[in-house]
C-alpha positions as CSV (number, residue, x, y, z in Angstrom):
1,M,107.8,100.3,87.5
2,N,105.9,103.0,88.3
3,V,102.1,103.6,90.0
4,A,100.8,104.2,86.6
5,A,101.2,100.4,86.1
6,I,99.2,99.8,89.1
7,L,96.8,102.0,88.3
8,A,96.8,100.9,84.9
9,Q,95.9,97.1,86.3
10,K,93.9,98.3,89.6
11,G,92.1,101.3,87.9
12,R,91.9,104.8,89.3
13,D,88.4,105.0,90.7
14,V,88.5,105.7,94.5
15,I,85.4,104.9,97.0
16,T,85.2,108.4,98.9
17,I,83.2,109.2,102.0
18,A,81.9,112.7,103.7
19,P,83.9,114.4,106.6
20,H,80.5,114.0,108.0
21,T,80.1,110.1,107.5
22,T,79.6,108.3,111.0
23,L,82.2,105.9,112.3
24,A,79.6,103.1,112.0
25,E,78.6,104.1,108.6
26,A,82.1,104.5,107.5
27,T,82.6,100.6,108.8
28,H,80.2,99.7,106.6
29,V,81.6,100.9,103.5
30,L,85.3,99.4,104.4
31,A,83.3,96.2,104.9
32,E,81.1,96.3,101.7
33,H,83.8,97.3,99.6
34,R,86.6,94.7,101.0
35,I,88.7,97.5,101.8
36,G,90.7,98.4,105.0
37,A,91.0,102.5,104.2
38,V,88.4,105.0,102.6
39,V,89.7,108.3,101.4
40,V,87.5,111.5,103.1
41,A,86.9,113.9,100.9
42,D,84.4,117.6,100.8
43,R,81.9,118.1,98.2
44,D,84.2,119.6,95.6
45,G,86.5,116.2,95.8
46,D,89.3,118.0,97.2
47,V,90.7,115.7,100.0
48,A,90.3,116.0,103.8
49,G,91.4,112.8,105.0
50,V,92.4,108.7,105.4
51,F,89.9,106.2,107.6
52,S,91.4,103.5,108.0
53,E,90.6,100.4,110.1
54,R,93.1,101.5,112.6
55,D,91.6,104.9,113.2
56,L,88.6,102.9,114.0
57,A,90.3,100.4,116.5
58,R,92.5,102.9,117.8
59,A,89.1,105.4,118.4
60,I,87.4,102.5,119.8
61,S,90.0,101.6,122.0
62,R,90.4,104.4,123.3
63,D,86.2,105.7,123.7
64,G,85.0,102.7,123.3
65,A,81.7,102.0,120.9
66,A,80.0,104.7,121.3
67,V,82.4,106.9,119.1
68,L,80.5,105.2,116.2
69,D,78.3,107.6,116.2
70,Q,80.7,110.3,115.7
71,P,82.0,112.0,112.6
72,V,84.9,110.1,110.7
73,S,86.4,114.0,111.1
74,S,87.3,113.2,114.2
75,V,89.6,110.7,114.2
76,M,90.8,110.2,110.5
77,T,94.4,110.6,109.6
78,R,94.9,114.3,108.4
79,A,98.6,114.0,107.6
80,L,98.2,112.9,104.2
81,V,100.6,110.7,102.3
82,T,100.8,111.1,98.8
83,A,102.8,110.4,95.5
84,S,102.1,111.0,91.6
85,S,101.5,108.3,88.9
86,T,105.5,108.5,88.2
87,T,106.2,107.7,91.3
88,H,108.4,103.8,91.1
89,I,107.7,101.3,92.8
90,D,110.2,101.0,95.2
91,T,110.0,104.5,96.1
92,L,106.3,103.9,96.9
93,M,107.1,100.9,99.0
94,E,110.1,102.8,100.9
95,L,107.6,105.8,101.6
96,M,105.0,103.3,102.9
97,T,107.6,101.8,105.5
98,E,109.3,105.2,106.2
99,K,105.5,107.1,106.9
100,R,104.1,103.7,108.2
101,V,101.2,103.4,106.2
102,R,99.6,100.9,104.3
103,H,97.3,103.4,101.8
104,I,99.0,105.8,99.6
105,I,96.7,108.8,97.8
106,I,98.2,109.1,94.0
107,M,97.6,112.8,93.6
108,D,98.2,114.3,89.7
109,D,98.0,118.1,89.1
110,G,97.0,119.0,92.3
111,R,94.1,116.0,92.1
112,M,93.3,113.2,93.1
113,S,94.4,110.3,90.8
114,G,94.1,107.3,92.2
115,F,94.2,105.4,95.8
116,V,97.0,102.6,96.1
117,S,97.2,100.2,99.4
118,I,100.5,97.9,100.3
119,G,98.5,95.0,99.0
120,D,98.4,96.7,95.1
121,V,102.1,97.2,95.7
122,V,103.0,93.6,96.9
123,K,100.6,92.1,94.2
124,R,102.5,94.0,91.3
125,K,105.7,93.1,92.7
126,I,105.1,89.7,92.9
127,E,104.0,89.8,89.4
128,S,106.8,91.1,88.4
129,V,109.3,88.8,89.9
130,Q,107.3,86.0,88.6
131,A,107.5,87.7,85.0
132,E,111.4,88.1,85.2
133,A,111.6,84.1,86.7
134,G,110.0,82.9,83.8
135,A,111.4,84.7,81.1
136,L,115.1,83.9,82.7
137,K,113.8,80.0,82.7
138,A,112.9,80.6,79.3
139,Y,116.3,81.9,78.4
140,I,118.1,79.1,80.4
141,E,115.8,76.4,77.9
142,T,116.5,77.6,74.8
143,A,120.8,78.0,76.0
């Protein structure tokens, strides 16, 4: 199973914000869409970074609530972790664990084609295990 299977189920739409968006505005976007991170992209759609709840928590811890008026570009994660649609789900999980990230940008042919969270990966893995268990149960019952 690869990332394409996850994107086929959840969709390839990605919520993005501009680098000049304030942390307060970005926080509203996270809450409105019930997501833990958002891709920061310029006008051309080129990815500049990722803004996550972790970035927000670190910024407030370090600088206090006044940081909410700053642009996300001042605190976003710039070291992008990416994969492609053909990346196997186990490789994706290893990458998330190794890099200690919960979100990975999916890039195909040099352009962003999706955004996958650890929740998306776990959901797909659970569905896969349940399907295998159901098939095994059916096989045992017919044997």
